[in-house]
SERO-4910 file (N, C-alpha, C, O; in steps of 0.05 Angstrom, whole numbers):
BEGIN
 pado doro    nc1    nc2    nc3   cac1   cac2   cac3    cc1    cc2    cc3    oc1    oc2    oc3
  Met    A    120    687    473    105    669    455     75    671    460     67    673    483
  Ser    A     59    671    438     30    671    441     21    647    457     33    625    455
  Ser    A     -1    651    472    -11    628    487    -30    611    471    -40    590    479
  Gly    A    -36    621    446    -55    606    429    -44    603    400    -29    620    390
  Ile    A    -51    581    388    -43    576    361    -66    562    346    -80    546    358
  Val    A    -70    569    321    -91    557    305    -79    544    281    -63    556    266
  Phe    A    -87    519    277    -79    503    253   -100    504    232   -124    503    239
  Ile    A    -92    507    207   -111    508    185   -105    485    166    -85    486    152
  Asn    A   -123    466    164   -120    444    145   -149    434    138   -162    423    155
  Gln    A   -157    438    114   -184    431    106   -189    401    106   -212    392    109
  Ala    A   -168    385    103   -171    355    104   -151    344    123   -128    337    115
  Thr    A   -158    342    148   -140    334    170   -137    304    171   -157    289    173
  Gly    A   -112    295    170   -106    266    174    -87    262    196    -83    280    213
  Tyr    A    -74    239    197    -58    232    220    -34    250    223    -25    255    246
  Leu    A    -22    260    202      1    277    204     -5    303    219      9    311    238
  Thr    A    -27    316    211    -35    341    225    -43    335    253    -37    350    271
  Ile    A    -57    313    258    -65    306    285    -41    303    303    -41    313    326
  Asp    A    -20    289    294      4    285    310     17    312    316     27    316    339
  Ile    A     18    330    297     31    356    301     14    373    320     25    385    339
  Val    A    -12    374    316    -30    389    334    -28    379    362    -26    395    381
  Asn    A    -28    353    366    -26    342    393      0    349    406      1    354    430
  Lys    A     22    350    391     47    358    402     47    387    412     57    393    433
  Phe    A     36    405    395     34    433    403     16    437    427     19    456    443
  Ala    A     -4    420    431    -22    422    453     -7    418    480    -17    426    501
  Glu    A     16    405    479     32    402    503     45    428    512     52    431    536
  Glu    A     47    447    494     62    472    499     44    497    501     48    514    517
  Phe    A     24    498    483      6    521    482    -18    518    499    -29    496    502
  Asp    A    -27    540    511    -51    540    528    -76    535    511    -94    519    520
  Lys    A    -78    547    488   -101    544    471    -92    535    443    -75    547    430
  Val    A   -105    513    434    -98    502    408   -125    498    393   -143    485    402
  Val    A   -126    509    369   -150    508    352   -143    495    326   -121    500    315
  Leu    A   -161    479    316   -158    467    289   -182    475    272   -205    468    278
  Ile    A   -177    489    250   -198    496    231   -196    475    208   -175    473    195
  Thr    A   -217    461    204   -216    438    185   -243    432    173   -264    440    185
  Gly    A   -243    418    151   -268    409    139   -275    381    147   -298    373    147
  Ser    A   -254    366    155   -258    338    164   -234    329    179   -212    339    175
  Val    A   -239    310    197   -217    297    213   -219    267    208   -238    255    216
  Arg    A   -198    257    196   -197    228    192   -180    215    214   -155    218    214
  Ile    A   -193    201    231   -180    187    253   -171    160    244   -187    144    234
  Gln    A   -145    154    248   -136    127    242   -127    113    268   -143     98    279
  Glu    A   -104    119    278    -96    105    303    -93    125    326    -90    116    349
  Thr    A    -94    151    321    -91    171    342   -113    192    341   -119    202    319
  Asn    A   -125    198    363   -146    218    365   -133    245    373   -111    246    384
  Leu    A   -148    266    366   -140    292    376   -143    293    407   -162    281    418
  Val    A   -124    306    420   -127    308    449   -151    326    456   -157    344    440
  Pro    A   -164    321    478   -189    335    485   -187    366    485   -207    379    480
  Lys    A   -164    377    492   -162    406    495   -163    421    468   -167    445    468
  Val    A   -160    407    446   -160    420    420   -188    428    412   -207    411    412
  Ile    A   -192    453    406   -218    463    396   -219    460    366   -202    469    352
  Val    A   -240    446    356   -243    442    327   -265    460    316   -287    460    326
  Glu    A   -257    476    297   -276    494    282   -280    482    254   -261    481    239
  Tyr    A   -304    473    249   -309    460    223   -318    480    201   -334    497    206
  Ile    A   -306    476    178   -314    491    154   -323    469    134   -328    446    141
  Asn    A   -327    477    109   -335    458     88   -313    437     83   -290    444     86
  Lys    A   -321    413     75   -302    392     69   -287    398     43   -298    411     25
  Tyr    A   -263    388     41   -247    389     16   -260    370     -3   -264    346      3
  Asn    A   -266    379    -27   -279    363    -48   -257    351    -66   -242    366    -79
  Arg    A   -256    324    -67   -235    311    -82   -244    304   -110   -232    286   -123
  Gly    A   -265    317   -120   -275    312   -146   -258    325   -168   -234    327   -165
  Asn    A   -271    334   -189   -257    346   -211   -245    373   -203   -250    382   -181
  Asn    A   -230    385   -221   -215    410   -215   -234    432   -206   -228    448   -188
  Leu    A   -257    434   -219   -276    456   -213   -286    452   -184   -288    471   -169
  Lys    A   -294    427   -177   -304    422   -151   -283    427   -129   -289    438   -108
  Lys    A   -258    420   -135   -236    425   -117   -233    455   -112   -232    465    -90
  Ala    A   -233    470   -135   -229    499   -133   -251    513   -117   -246    530   -101
  Ile    A   -276    504   -122   -298    516   -107   -296    510    -77   -300    528    -61
  Ser    A   -288    485    -70   -285    479    -42   -262    495    -29   -264    502     -6
  Trp    A   -241    500    -45   -219    517    -35   -228    545    -29   -223    556     -8
  Ile    A   -243    556    -48   -251    584    -46   -271    588    -23   -268    606     -6
  Ile    A   -291    570    -21   -310    572      1   -295    568     28   -300    582     47
  Gly    A   -277    548     29   -262    543     53   -245    567     61   -244    574     85
  Thr    A   -232    579     42   -215    603     48   -232    626     59   -223    639     78
  Cys    A   -255    630     48   -273    651     58   -281    646     88   -281    664    104
  Arg    A   -287    621     94   -295    614    121   -271    616    140   -274    624    163
  Ile    A   -248    608    130   -224    611    146   -218    640    153   -211    647    175
  Phe    A   -222    657    133   -217    686    137   -235    696    160   -225    711    177
  Val    A   -260    689    159   -279    699    180   -270    690    207   -270    706    226
  Leu    A   -263    665    210   -255    654    236   -229    667    245   -227    675    269
  Leu    A   -209    670    228   -184    683    236   -188    712    242   -175    723    261
  Arg    A   -204    726    227   -208    755    231   -223    761    256   -216    780    270
  Phe    A   -243    745    263   -261    753    285   -258    736    310   -269    744    331
  Arg    A   -244    713    309   -241    697    333   -212    692    340   -206    691    364
  Tyr    A   -195    690    321   -167    681    327   -146    699    315   -124    690    307
  Asn    A   -152    725    313   -134    743    300   -107    745    314    -86    746    301
  Ser    A   -107    744    340    -83    747    356    -67    721    359    -44    721    368
  Phe    A    -79    699    351    -66    673    354    -43    670    334    -44    683    312
  Asp    A    -23    654    340     -4    646    320    -19    628    300    -39    615    307
  Lys    A     -9    627    276    -23    611    254     -4    590    243     20    595    241
  Phe    A    -15    567    237      0    545    224    -16    535    201    -36    520    204
  Tyr    A     -8    543    177    -22    536    153    -11    510    140     13    507    137
  Val    A    -29    492    133    -22    468    118    -33    472     90    -50    488     86
  Ser    A    -23    456     71    -27    462     42    -55    460     32    -60    466      9
  Val    A    -74    451     48   -102    449     38   -120    466     56   -120    461     81
  Pro    A   -135    485     45   -134    494     18   -108    510     12    -99    524     29
  Pro    A    -97    507    -12    -72    521    -18    -75    551    -19    -55    566    -20
  Thr    A   -100    561    -20   -105    590    -21   -105    603      7   -104    627      9
  Ala    A   -107    587     28   -111    599     55    -86    614     64    -89    636     75
  Tyr    A    -62    604     60    -38    617     70    -33    644     56    -18    661     66
  Leu    A    -46    648     33    -43    673     18    -53    697     34    -47    720     27
  Met    A    -70    692     55    -81    713     72    -63    719     96    -70    736    112
  Ala    A    -41    704     99    -27    704    125    -19    731    135    -19    736    159
  Thr    A    -12    750    117     -3    776    127    -26    794    135    -21    817    144
  Trp    A    -50    786    132    -73    802    139    -81    801    169    -98    815    178
  Phe    A    -67    783    184    -75    778    211    -51    783    230    -28    783    221
  Arg    A    -57    787    256    -36    790    275    -25    762    283    -35    742    275
  Gly    A     -3    762    297     10    738    306     29    727    284     26    733    261
  Lys    A     48    712    293     67    700    273     54    676    260     35    665    270
  Tyr    A     65    668    237     53    645    223     75    628    211     97    637    204
  Ala    A     68    602    208     85    583    195     68    570    173     44    569    174
  Ile    A     82    559    153     69    545    130     81    518    126    106    516    124
  Leu    A     65    497    125     74    470    119     67    464     90     43    462     84
  Ile    A     86    462     73     82    459     44     86    430     36    109    421     34
  Tyr    A     64    416     31     65    389     20     66    390    -11     79    374    -24
  Asp    A     52    410    -22     51    414    -51     55    443    -56     41    460    -45
  Leu    A     74    450    -73     82    477    -78     65    490   -100     64    480   -123
  Tyr    A     51    511    -93     35    526   -112     48    553   -118     61    564   -100
  Pro    A     45    564   -142     26    556   -163     38    534   -182     24    527   -201
  Glu    A     62    524   -176     73    504   -194     55    480   -198     53    469   -220
  Ala    A     41    472   -177     23    449   -179      0    454   -198    -13    435   -207
  Leu    A     -5    479   -205    -27    485   -224    -19    479   -253    -37    477   -270
  Lys    A      6    475   -258     15    470   -285      2    445   -296     -4    443   -320
  Val    A     -2    425   -279    -14    400   -288    -43    404   -298    -53    388   -313
  Asn    A    -55    426   -290    -82    433   -299    -83    453   -321   -104    465   -327
  Gly    A    -60    458   -333    -59    475   -357    -52    504   -352    -51    520   -370
  Phe    A    -47    512   -327    -39    539   -321    -10    544   -331      7    527   -328
  Ile    A     -5    567   -342     21    574   -352     33    596   -335     19    612   -323
  Glu    A     60    597   -335     74    616   -318     68    645   -326     70    663   -308
  Lys    A     61    650   -351     55    678   -359     26    685   -354     18    708   -359
  Gly    A     10    666   -345    -18    672   -340    -22    690   -316     -5    691   -298
  Pro    A    -44    704   -314    -49    724   -292    -50    711   -265    -40    722   -245
  Ile    A    -64    688   -262    -66    675   -236    -39    665   -226    -31    669   -203
  Tyr    A    -24    653   -244      3    643   -237     21    665   -229     35    663   -208
  Lys    A     21    687   -243     38    710   -237     30    723   -211     47    731   -195
  Trp    A      4    726   -206     -5    738   -181      3    720   -157     12    730   -137
  Trp    A     -2    694   -160      5    675   -138     35    676   -132     43    676   -109
  Ser    A     51    678   -153     80    679   -149     88    704   -134    105    702   -116
  Arg    A     77    726   -141     83    751   -127     74    749    -97     88    758    -79
  Arg    A     51    737    -93     41    734    -66     60    716    -50     65    721    -26
  Asn    A     69    694    -62     88    676    -49    113    691    -39    122    687    -16
  Ser    A    124    708    -56    148    723    -48    143    739    -23    161    741     -6
  Lys    A    120    751    -21    114    767      3    108    750     27    119    755     49
  Ile    A     91    730     24     83    712     46    107    696     57    111    695     81
  Phe    A    122    684     39    145    668     48    166    685     62    178    676     82
  Gly    A    170    709     52    190    726     64    184    735     92    202    741    108
  Lys    A    158    736     99    150    744    126    143    721    145    136    726    168
  Ala    A    145    697    135    137    674    151    157    669    174    181    673    170
  His    A    147    662    197    164    654    219    180    629    213    204    628    218
  Lys    A    166    609    202    179    584    193    164    574    168    140    578    165
  Ile    A    179    561    151    167    546    129    177    518    131    201    513    134
  Tyr    A    159    499    129    166    470    131    159    457    104    140    463     91
  Thr    A    177    438     97    172    422     73    186    395     75    196    389     97
  Leu    A    186    379     53    193    351     55    219    343     43    230    322     49
  Ser    A    230    359     25    255    350     11    271    374      2    262    397      1
  Glu    A    296    369     -5    314    389    -16    303    401    -41    306    425    -46
  Lys    A    291    385    -58    280    395    -83    258    416    -78    257    436    -91
  Met    A    242    411    -58    220    429    -51    231    455    -38    221    476    -42
  Val    A    253    452    -23    266    475    -11    275    494    -33    272    518    -32
  Ser    A    287    483    -54    297    499    -76    275    515    -89    278    538    -96
  Gly    A    252    502    -92    229    516   -104    219    539    -86    212    560    -96
  Ile    A    219    535    -60    210    556    -42    229    579    -41    221    602    -41
  Leu    A    255    573    -41    275    594    -39    277    611    -65    288    633    -64
  Arg    A    266    601    -87    264    618   -111    246    642   -106    250    663   -118
  Tyr    A    227    639    -88    209    661    -82    221    679    -60    217    704    -61
  Ser    A    234    667    -41    244    683    -18    270    671     -8    270    653      9
  Pro    A    293    679    -19    319    667    -13    327    667     16    343    650     24
  Cys    A    316    685     31    324    687     59    305    674     79    308    676    103
  Ser    A    285    660     69    266    647     86    278    625    103    297    612     94
  Asp    A    268    621    127    276    599    144    260    574    137    237    571    146
  Val    A    272    557    120    258    533    111    269    508    125    293    503    124
  Gln    A    252    493    137    260    469    152    250    444    137    226    443    128
  Ile    A    267    425    133    259    399    122    252    380    144    270    373    160
  Ile    A    227    371    146    219    351    166    203    330    150    182    336    140
  Pro    A    214    306    148    200    285    133    174    277    146    170    280    171
  Asn    A    156    267    130    131    255    140    137    229    154    160    220    156
  Trp    A    116    215    162    119    190    176     95    172    171     75    181    158
  Ser    A     96    148    181     75    129    176     51    134    194     53    146    215
  Ala    A     28    125    183      3    127    199      1    106    221    -16    108    238
  Phe    A     19     86    220     16     63    237     34     66    262     58     73    260
  Leu    A     22     61    285     37     65    310     59     44    314     82     51    317
  Asn    A     51     19    315     70     -3    319     66    -25    299     57    -46    305
  Pro    A     73    -19    274     68    -39    253     84    -64    256    109    -63    260
  Gln    A     71    -87    255     84   -113    257     81   -127    230     59   -126    218
  Pro    A    101   -141    221     99   -155    195     77   -176    196     72   -189    216
  Ile    A     63   -179    173     42   -199    170     51   -219    149     54   -211    126
  Arg    A     54   -243    156     62   -264    137     40   -267    116     17   -265    122
  Lys    A     49   -273     91     30   -277     69      9   -298     76    -15   -295     70
  Glu    A     18   -320     88     -1   -342     93    -21   -335    115    -41   -348    119
  Asp    A    -15   -313    130    -34   -304    151    -50   -279    143    -67   -270    159
  Asn    A    -45   -269    119    -58   -245    111    -88   -250    105    -94   -265     87
  Ile    A   -105   -237    120   -134   -241    117   -144   -234     89   -161   -248     78
  Ile    A   -135   -212     78   -144   -203     52   -136   -222     30   -152   -229     13
  Leu    A   -111   -232     31   -102   -252     11   -119   -277     13   -126   -289     -8
  Lys    A   -126   -286     37   -142   -310     40   -171   -304     29   -182   -321     15
  Arg    A   -182   -282     37   -209   -276     29   -213   -273     -1   -233   -282    -12
  Glu    A   -193   -262    -14   -195   -257    -43   -180   -278    -59   -176   -275    -83
  Arg    A   -172   -299    -46   -159   -322    -59   -135   -314    -76   -133   -322    -99
  Leu    A   -118   -299    -63    -94   -289    -77    -68   -300    -65    -46   -293    -73
  Thr    A    -71   -318    -45    -48   -330    -33    -31   -344    -54    -41   -359    -70
  Gly    A     -5   -338    -54     13   -351    -73     17   -334    -98     35   -341   -115
  Lys    A      2   -313   -102      6   -295   -125     27   -274   -118     31   -266    -95
  Phe    A     40   -264   -139     59   -242   -136     43   -216   -143     35   -212   -166
  Ile    A     39   -199   -122     21   -176   -125     36   -150   -128     52   -142   -111
  Val    A     32   -138   -151     43   -111   -157     20    -92   -151     -1    -93   -165
  Gln    A     23    -74   -132      0    -59   -122      5    -28   -122     25    -18   -111
  Tyr    A    -14    -14   -134    -16     15   -131    -40     21   -114    -62     12   -120
  Ser    A    -36     36    -93    -58     44    -75    -57     74    -71    -38     84    -58
  Gly    A    -77     88    -81    -76    117    -78    -96    130    -97   -114    118   -107
  Asn    A    -92    157   -100   -111    172   -117   -106    166   -146    -84    159   -155
  Ile    A   -128    168   -161   -126    164   -190   -136    190   -203   -159    191   -214
  Gly    A   -119    210   -202   -126    236   -213   -109    244   -236    -95    227   -248
  Val    A   -110    270   -244    -96    279   -267    -65    279   -263    -50    279   -283
  Thr    A    -56    278   -239    -27    278   -234    -16    250   -231      8    247   -225
  His    A    -32    230   -235    -23    202   -231    -25    187   -257    -47    182   -267
  Asn    A     -2    180   -269     -2    166   -294     -7    136   -291     10    119   -297
  Val    A    -31    130   -281    -38    102   -275    -39     86   -300    -35     61   -300
  Glu    A    -45     99   -323    -45     84   -348    -18     72   -355    -17     52   -370
  Thr    A      3     83   -344     30     71   -349     31     43   -336     42     25   -348
  Leu    A     20     40   -313     19     14   -300      1     -5   -315      7    -29   -316
  Ile    A    -20      5   -327    -37    -12   -344    -22    -23   -368    -25    -46   -375
  Glu    A     -5     -5   -380     12    -14   -402     32    -36   -393     36    -55   -408
  Val    A     43    -33   -370     61    -54   -359     46    -80   -355     55   -101   -362
  Ala    A     22    -78   -343      5   -102   -339     -1   -115   -366     -2   -140   -367
  Asp    A     -6   -100   -386    -12   -110   -413     12   -126   -424      8   -147   -436
  Arg    A     35   -116   -420     60   -129   -430     65   -155   -415     78   -173   -425
  Leu    A     56   -157   -390     62   -180   -373     37   -198   -370     37   -215   -352
  Lys    A     17   -195   -387     -8   -210   -383     -5   -240   -387    -22   -255   -379
  Thr    A     17   -248   -400     20   -277   -404     37   -290   -382     41   -314   -381
  Glu    A     47   -273   -364     63   -283   -341     45   -294   -320     29   -280   -308
  Lys    A     48   -319   -314     30   -332   -294     38   -323   -266     62   -321   -259
  Gly    A     18   -319   -250     23   -314   -221     27   -285   -214     30   -279   -190
  Ile    A     26   -266   -234     30   -238   -227      2   -224   -229    -12   -226   -249
  Ile    A     -5   -211   -208    -30   -196   -206    -24   -167   -202    -10   -160   -183
  Phe    A    -36   -149   -218    -34   -120   -214    -59   -110   -200    -81   -113   -211
  Gln    A    -56    -99   -177    -78    -88   -162    -77    -58   -161    -56    -46   -153
  Ile    A    -98    -44   -170   -100    -15   -169   -123     -8   -151   -146    -13   -157
  Ile    A   -116      3   -128   -135      9   -107   -136     39   -104   -116     52    -97
  Gly    A   -160     51   -109   -160     80   -106   -186     93   -114   -207     80   -117
  Arg    A   -184    119   -117   -208    135   -125   -197    160   -139   -173    166   -138
  Gly    A   -215    174   -153   -207    198   -166   -222    202   -192   -237    185   -201
  Glu    A   -217    225   -204   -233    232   -228   -226    215   -253   -241    216   -272
  Arg    A   -204    200   -252   -197    183   -275   -201    154   -269   -192    137   -284
  Phe    A   -215    148   -248   -221    120   -241   -235    105   -263   -228     83   -271
  Asn    A   -256    118   -274   -272    106   -295   -256    102   -321   -259     82   -335
  Glu    A   -238    121   -326   -221    119   -350   -202     95   -348   -198     81   -367
  Ile    A   -190     92   -325   -172     69   -321   -188     43   -322   -178     23   -333
  Ser    A   -212     43   -311   -229     19   -312   -235     12   -341   -235    -12   -348
  Arg    A   -240     32   -357   -245     27   -386   -221     15   -400   -224     -3   -416
  Leu    A   -197     24   -393   -173     14   -406   -169    -16   -399   -162    -32   -416
  Val    A   -174    -22   -373   -171    -50   -364   -191    -68   -380   -183    -90   -388
  Thr    A   -215    -59   -383   -235    -74   -398   -228    -77   -427   -230    -98   -439
  Glu    A   -220    -55   -440   -213    -55   -468   -190    -74   -474   -190    -88   -495
  Lys    A   -170    -75   -457   -147    -92   -461   -151   -120   -451   -134   -138   -454
  Lys    A   -175   -125   -439   -181   -152   -429   -159   -163   -410   -150   -185   -414
  Leu    A   -152   -146   -391   -130   -153   -373   -140   -169   -349   -149   -158   -329
  Thr    A   -139   -195   -352   -148   -213   -330   -128   -213   -307   -134   -223   -285
  Asn    A   -104   -202   -312    -84   -200   -291    -85   -174   -276    -68   -168   -259
  Cys    A   -106   -158   -281   -108   -131   -269   -135   -128   -254   -156   -134   -265
  Arg    A   -133   -119   -229   -157   -115   -213   -159    -86   -204   -139    -75   -194
  Leu    A   -182    -73   -209   -186    -45   -201   -206    -45   -178   -229    -54   -181
  Leu    A   -198    -34   -155   -214    -36   -131   -217     -9   -118   -199      8   -120
  Pro    A   -239     -4   -103   -242     20    -88   -223     20    -63   -212     -1    -56
  Phe    A   -220     43    -51   -203     45    -27   -212     25     -5   -236     20     -2
  Arg    A   -193     14      9   -199     -2     32   -208     16     56   -201     39     57
  Asp    A   -223      4     74   -229     18     99   -203     21    114   -184      6    111
  Asp    A   -202     42    131   -178     47    147   -169     23    163   -145     18    167
  Gly    A   -189      8    173   -183    -16    189   -168    -37    173   -155    -55    185
  Glu    A   -170    -37    147   -157    -57    130   -132    -46    115   -119    -60    101
  Leu    A   -126    -20    120   -105     -8    104    -78    -22    107    -65    -28     87
  Tyr    A    -70    -26    132    -43    -39    136    -43    -67    124    -23    -75    111
  Glu    A    -64    -82    129    -65   -110    119    -64   -109     89    -52   -127     76
  Ser    A    -78    -90     77    -78    -87     48    -51    -81     37    -43    -93     16
  Leu    A    -36    -64     50     -9    -58     41      9    -82     43     25    -88     25
  Cys    A      6    -97     65     23   -120     69     16   -143     50     32   -162     48
  Ala    A     -7   -141     37    -14   -162     17      3   -160     -8      5   -179    -23
  Ala    A     15   -136    -13     31   -132    -37     59   -144    -34     70   -147    -12
  Asp    A     70   -151    -57     99   -160    -58    116   -137    -69    140   -135    -62
  Leu    A    104   -120    -85    118    -96    -96     98    -73    -97     77    -76   -109
  Ala    A    105    -51    -84     88    -28    -83     96     -8   -105    120     -5   -111
  Val    A     76      4   -117     81     24   -138     73     51   -129     51     55   -118
  Ile    A     90     71   -134     83     99   -130     86    113   -157    105    109   -172
  Ile    A     67    130   -163     67    144   -189     66    174   -184     50    184   -169
  Leu    A     85    188   -197     87    217   -194     91    230   -221    109    223   -236
  Asn    A     73    248   -227     74    262   -253     99    278   -255    108    289   -236
  Asp    A    110    280   -280    135    296   -284    131    325   -276    150    338   -266
  Ser    A    107    336   -279    102    364   -273    102    369   -243    102    392   -235
  Thr    A    101    348   -227    101    352   -197    126    341   -184    126    337   -160
  Gln    A    147    336   -200    170    323   -189    185    339   -167    196    328   -149
  Asp    A    184    366   -170    198    382   -150    180    395   -130    189    411   -113
  Ile    A    154    389   -131    135    403   -114    120    385    -95    102    394    -81
  Ser    A    126    359    -95    111    340    -79    126    315    -73    142    306    -90
  Val    A    122    304    -49    132    277    -42    108    262    -32     98    269    -11
  Pro    A    100    240    -45     75    226    -36     79    215     -8     98    201     -2
  Ser    A     59    221      9     61    212     37     58    182     40     66    171     60
  Lys    A     46    169     19     43    140     21     70    126     22     71    103     32
  Leu    A     91    139     14    118    126     14    124    116     43    136     95     46
  Tyr    A    117    132     63    125    125     90    108    102    101    118     86    117
  Asn    A     83    100     92     67     77     99     78     51     86     77     30     98
  Leu    A     88     54     62    100     31     48    125     21     63    130     -3     65
  Met    A    141     40     72    164     32     88    156     18    113    168     -3    121
  Ala    A    136     28    127    126     16    152    116    -13    146    119    -30    163
  Ala    A    105    -17    123     95    -44    115    118    -62    104    113    -84     96
  Arg    A    142    -51    104    166    -66     95    164    -75     66    167    -99     60
  Leu    A    157    -56     49    153    -63     21    175    -52      3    184    -29      7
  Pro    A    183    -67    -17    200    -56    -38    182    -38    -55    158    -41    -57
  Val    A    195    -18    -68    180      3    -82    190      5   -111    214      5   -117
  Met    A    171      6   -129    176     14   -157    162     41   -162    138     43   -161
  Ala    A    178     62   -166    167     88   -171    167     94   -201    187     90   -215
  Ile    A    145    104   -210    143    114   -238    143    144   -235    123    157   -230
  Ala    A    166    156   -240    171    184   -234    197    193   -247    212    177   -257
  Ser    A    201    219   -247    227    229   -257    249    219   -238    247    219   -214
  Glu    A    271    211   -251    294    202   -235    308    226   -221    326    222   -205
  Lys    A    299    250   -227    310    274   -214    291    284   -192    297    305   -179
  Ser    A    270    270   -186    250    278   -167    260    274   -138    278    258   -133
  Gly    A    247    288   -119    253    284    -91    245    256    -82    259    244    -65
  Leu    A    225    245    -94    217    217    -89    239    198    -96    246    180    -81
  Ala    A    251    201   -120    272    184   -129    296    186   -110    310    166   -105
  Glu    A    301    210   -100    324    214    -81    321    197    -56    340    184    -47
  Ile    A    296    197    -45    291    182    -21    294    152    -26    306    137    -10
  Ile    A    283    142    -48    284    114    -55    313    105    -58    321     84    -49
  Ala    A    329    122    -72    357    115    -77    373    117    -51    391    100    -46
  Lys    A    367    136    -34    382    140     -9    380    115      9    400    107     20
  His    A    356    104     10    351     81     28    353     54     14    350     33     27
  Gln    A    356     55    -12    358     30    -28    334     12    -23    337    -12    -16
  Ile    A    310     23    -27    286      8    -22    271      0    -48    249    -11    -47
  Gly    A    284      6    -70    271     -1    -95    284     14   -118    308     22   -116
  Arg    A    269     19   -139    280     33   -162    259     52   -174    235     49   -170
  Thr    A    270     73   -187    252     93   -200    256     91   -230    278     88   -240
  Phe    A    233     93   -245    234     90   -274    219    114   -286    197    122   -277
  Glu    A    230    125   -307    216    145   -323    192    131   -336    193    107   -341
  Lys    A    170    146   -340    145    134   -349    147    119   -376    130    102   -381
  Asn    A    166    126   -392    169    113   -418    185     87   -418    187     73   -438
  Asn    A    198     81   -395    215     58   -393    199     33   -386    204     19   -366
  Leu    A    180     26   -403    162      3   -398    178    -23   -397    172    -40   -380
  His    A    196    -26   -415    211    -51   -417    227    -56   -391    228    -78   -381
  Glu    A    240    -35   -381    256    -37   -356    238    -43   -332    245    -58   -314
  Met    A    214    -31   -332    195    -37   -310    187    -66   -310    187    -79   -289
  Cys    A    182    -76   -334    174   -105   -336    197   -123   -326    192   -142   -311
  Asp    A    221   -116   -335    244   -132   -326    248   -131   -296    254   -151   -283
  Phe    A    243   -108   -284    246   -105   -255    225   -121   -240    231   -134   -220
  Ile    A    201   -121   -250    179   -136   -237    185   -166   -238    182   -180   -219
  Leu    A    195   -175   -261    202   -204   -264    225   -211   -246    226   -232   -234
  Glu    A    244   -192   -244    267   -198   -227    259   -199   -198    268   -216   -182
  Met    A    241   -181   -190    231   -181   -162    215   -207   -156    216   -217   -134
  Lys    A    201   -216   -176    185   -241   -172    203   -265   -169    197   -283   -153
  Asn    A    224   -266   -185    240   -290   -187    265   -290   -170    278   -311   -165
  Asn    A    273   -266   -160    298   -264   -144    291   -258   -115    289   -234   -108
  Tyr    A    287   -278    -99    279   -274    -71    301   -259    -56    294   -242    -39
  Ile    A    326   -264    -61    348   -250    -46    346   -220    -51    349   -205    -31
  Leu    A    343   -212    -76    341   -183    -81    317   -171    -68    318   -150    -56
  Arg    A    294   -185    -71    270   -174    -59    272   -172    -29    263   -153    -17
  Asn    A    285   -191    -16    289   -191     13    307   -168     21    303   -156     42
  Asp    A    328   -162      5    345   -140     11    330   -113     11    333    -97     29
  Tyr    A    313   -109     -9    297    -85    -10    278    -84     14    274    -63     26
  Leu    A    266   -107     21    248   -109     44    262   -100     70    251    -85     85
  Leu    A    286   -111     74    301   -104     98    309    -75     99    308    -62    120
  Asn    A    317    -64     75    323    -36     74    299    -18     80    302      2     93
  Ser    A    276    -27     70    252    -12     75    245    -11    105    237     10    116
  Arg    A    249    -34    118    244    -35    147    263    -16    162    255     -2    180
  Glu    A    289    -16    154    308      1    167    302     31    162    304     47    180
  Ala    A    293     37    137    287     64    131    263     75    147    263     98    154
  Ser    A    244     57    152    220     66    167    227     77    194    211     92    206
  Leu    A    250     69    206    257     79    232    264    109    232    264    121    254
  Tyr    A    269    120    209    275    149    207    249    165    203    250    190    205
  Tyr    A    227    152    198    202    166    192    180    157    211    162    142    204
  Thr    A    182    167    236    164    160    257    150    185    268    157    207    260
  Arg    A    132    181    286    118    203    299    136    222    314    129    244    321
  Ala    A    160    213    320    180    230    334    185    255    317    194    276    328
  Asn    A    181    254    291    186    277    274    167    300    281    173    324    275
  Ala    A    144    294    293    125    315    301    138    334    322    131    357    323
  Asn    A    156    322    338    169    338    358    185    361    346    188    383    358
  Arg    A    196    356    322    213    376    309    198    401    300    209    422    299
  Tyr    A    172    397    294    155    420    288    153    439    312    157    463    309
  Leu    A    148    427    335    145    444    359    171    457    367    172    480    373
  Ser    A    193    441    367    218    452    376    228    474    358    239    494    368
  Thr    A    225    472    332    234    493    314    216    517    314    225    540    311
  Phe    A    190    513    318    171    535    318    176    553    343    173    577    342
  Thr    A    182    540    365    185    555    391    213    564    397    218    577    417
  Glu    A    232    558    379    260    565    386    264    595    383    286    605    388
***
């Protein structure tokens, strides 16, 4: 086994930090190539060498693509001239980096959170287009030679195996950002007190507001329930469609809907616990290529979940498996409204989902980081 390994992730968060720290227990030299490191509850261990490149740009598609290309070029230089002999561990950002994997020495693994080029479809790329076809051919070669490929669900495994049927693909679920989450009673929740929301039933979406997130569907639901007293829809996030969603809220004069920027990391858990029903939104075009990592934080916060997604998605499978809520196709507005009202008025049902969510969270902990190390070194 190589004495050194280099991780590549342009936007490093707690998941990558936990994995890198675990590998640092086994490897003599551990390097992280990244554009940023977001520390929440766990720091990188001191022995990890951090090589900084440009940050991942979360703006529009052009800005994202430029940050990917610049990042990939800088990653190439570092891998070619400093870490060629090291083992490599590619994470999906930038999604173009792993396409270089066969150009270097050492074995490599790929952690696929979002499967490309399929993820490009949401931006108008077609399967017969030159970029899509080139990327697909490259996947077949890269996946076939990978030491390990990691992903999040059976649906995503199927997509990977279409490129390379004999690849060693491991399913390792993500986990919560919170080390020892403890329940916060509504009457003790600082955010609810500060914003005078105590006693309200809060339906909350917290996440990105981009082209893959049909947040306008939740606005339509809020519009249908605007005469229901005591229900507040909170949309907390950022993204290229934030202003568009804000305009919709204003146009419809939705006094039951609040659009807010992201909370600070220090308030994230308290913010999640302020909700009575959490919403996850997944575009139909990404149903087989992504599982939102926020799901695991919602479980840790012991929240029932309403997913607006394909009922055939990997997300829907997880929700149904653990009985933590329900999944609705984006056009089923009437059923979503009925579900929200049922959750508000039926404490027993809501409590059942809450307890199931708590039990499910026990399967999605930092212990899963151990599985990356054990399978990589086997």
